[in-house]
N, C-alpha and C positions, 0 to 999 in steps of 0.2 A: 277691395277693392277701387274705392275713392280716393286713396291716398296714392296709388299709382299710375289714377288716369290725369290727373291733369301734369303732374309732374314730367311725367313719361312720352304722355302721349299729344292731350288738348294744346300742352304748350310750346311745341316744337315751334310751331311758326316767329316765338317770342324769342330763341335760345339764336343766337348771332351760330351761321350754318356750322363754322367750325367745328361745336361741341357738340352736336348732333352725328352719333354714332352711322355707321353708312346704313347698317345691318333695320337698326331703328325708322329712321329714312327713308330705306328702301318697305318698311308696310306702308309708314304713313303715304308713302305714293300709291301704294297700291289701293290705302283706305279712300282716297280722293278715285281714283279710277273708278271701283266696283261701287261705291255710294253713290258718287261728285255729290259730298255733302259739300255747296254754293257756299256754308259758311266760314269749312277749313278752310276754301280756294279761295273765295273773295275775301275772306277776315275786313271783312266792314267796323266803323270804331266800333259800335258798341260788341262785339261779337272781340272785338280785344280784349276790352276792357275786362268782360264779362271771362275770361282766360286768365288775366291778368288777377281777377278775384278767385277763381278757382285755387291759382298760386298764391295766392297769399294770403289767403284769409280763409275758404275752404281748409284748404290740408292740412295748414297748421289748427287746425278747431277740431278736423279729424286727428288729431296726432292725441292732440292733450287730451277731446273726448275719452278715449279708448283710456288711456289712465285716470279721466274724473271719472270712470263710469266705473275702476272697474273697484277705486277707493272710496265710492258711494260719497266721491264729493259733490254740496249743500249748492255748489256755482253749476250743476256739469247741467239739470232741468233748462235752465233758461239759455244757455250757451248754443248748446244746441240745439232748441227750437228756433232760434234764429237760424244759425245752419243750415237747417231741415226750410225754413221762411225761405229763406236765399235760394239752395240749392234745388227747389222744383219753381220758383220764379220765373229761374235762368232757363232751368230747363221747356218753363213752358213759354218761355218766350221762341224759345230754336222751336218746337214744335208748331208756334203757330207762320213762325218764318217759313218754317219745310208747309204745310198744308197752303202755300200763300204762295209757293215762288213756280216761278214759267219759264223759271231754265231748266226742268227738273221732268224726267220720268213722271207716270205715278206707279212705276214699278220703282222707283228709286225713291221717291215719297214715300212711298209702303216701307221701305225699309227704316228706315233713317225712324220716320215718325212709332215703328216699330223698337225699333235700338233708345231712343231719347225717351219714347213715352214708358219703355221700364224706368229707365232711371230718372222718371220722372214719380211712375207709381213706389216703386223704393223712398224715394222725396217725400212720399203720403204721407206712406206707411208711416218712416221714418216719426213727422212730426205729429201723429195719433199717436205712438208710442210714447216719445217724447213727454205729453200730456197725461198721458195718463203715465207712466213714470214720477212725473212731478209730479200727481195729488196722490201717488202714494209714498214719496220719499219725504214728505215729507212728518 
């Protein structure tokens, strides 16, 4: 789930328009119109930074983490713990912004908070799982 999201969807505004396939751009435009995601639409500098973190840190760690968990690398718990904290922190920041945003309707806020909130929950549960794995891994 996480590996395709940053490269395929969240990072679209970071790519040159000529590199984005038309069907993907169409889905992105639908997303913006349906959800009115002001972070995706306005791209504040801190959100662009979060997108870069997703693309250049979180994505490689997820790819590495799958292999590290499969081979029971002793480095896996520490690296994935940092990954989970960053995922939760960036997502929680977005949730806070949605909650206080004045440009979105309550329905739009509810949709986005539900979607991002689920992702924040997954990150928090990942953190707890990694702590547990770290305790039994050693």
